[in-house]
C-alpha positions, 0 to 999 in steps of 0.5 A: 475754386480760387478763380471764383473768388477772384471774380467775386472780389473783382466784381465787388471791387467794381461795384464798390467803386461805382457806389463810392463814385455815386454812380448808383444806377451802373452799380445796381445794373452791375449787381443785378446783371451778374447776380441774376446771371449767376443764379440762372446758371445754378438753377440750370445746372440743377435742372439739367443735372448733366454729369461731367465728362468721364473721357479723361481724368479731371485736372480740377475737382468739381462738385456741380453738374456740367451743363451749362458751364458756369465759368464760361457763362458767369465770366462772359456775363461779368466781363461783358457787363463790366466792358459795357459799363466802361464803354459808356465812360470812354470816348477813345476808339482805341480804348473801346476796341481794347475793352471790347476785345478783352471782354470777349477774349477772357471768357473765350479763354476761360471756356476753352480752359474748362474743356482742357481741364476735362470738366466740361463738354464743348456744348456745356461751354457753348451753352454758357456763352450763349446764355451770357449772350442772351443776358447781354442782349436782354441788358441792351434791350432793357437799356434801350427801353429804359431810355425810351421810357425816359424820353417819353416821360421827359416829353410828357413833363415838357409838354405839361410844363409848357401848358402850365407856363402858358397859363401864367403870362409872367413866367412865374411858377404856375398855379397848380389848380389852374394848370391841372384842374381847369381853374383860372387862366385858360383851361386845364391840361386834362380838359383839352 
């Protein structure tokens, strides 16, 4: 529907802004997070093939299975992903609280609207939110692991650099042969 197009345009505009701003990592993170979340939602709908509720007349037309709610799931993934990106660039506590509140409130209201429209069971919406929460948790764990890997790589490079510089008394660029292969200047890094 129109709401899906609006969400697609919004996330495309944000990704475009990040690319133009040369923030390629956050742009890729946003694209992959939202893209994989959307794909997983479609796959789960096909896997479970749960019929839509038939207790009341639907106030909108739907053509896909009910479980999980794609609107609840994708809106939560989109708004939580965009909210987490904004939080990285903002220092103000008030702004952070506002961004977090909006990132939680909008998917909550969207999920409730899907129940109100009669097109989802409450469990469909709850599952959509839960899956989105797992995606965001996975993003956080991935972000932490990426940070730990970066710190480890930096540690290795700094120690390697220190050993290479120690080979050269005048702090010129070290002789790669002497540093890595145990050539002149006091043993190689890999021989210790």
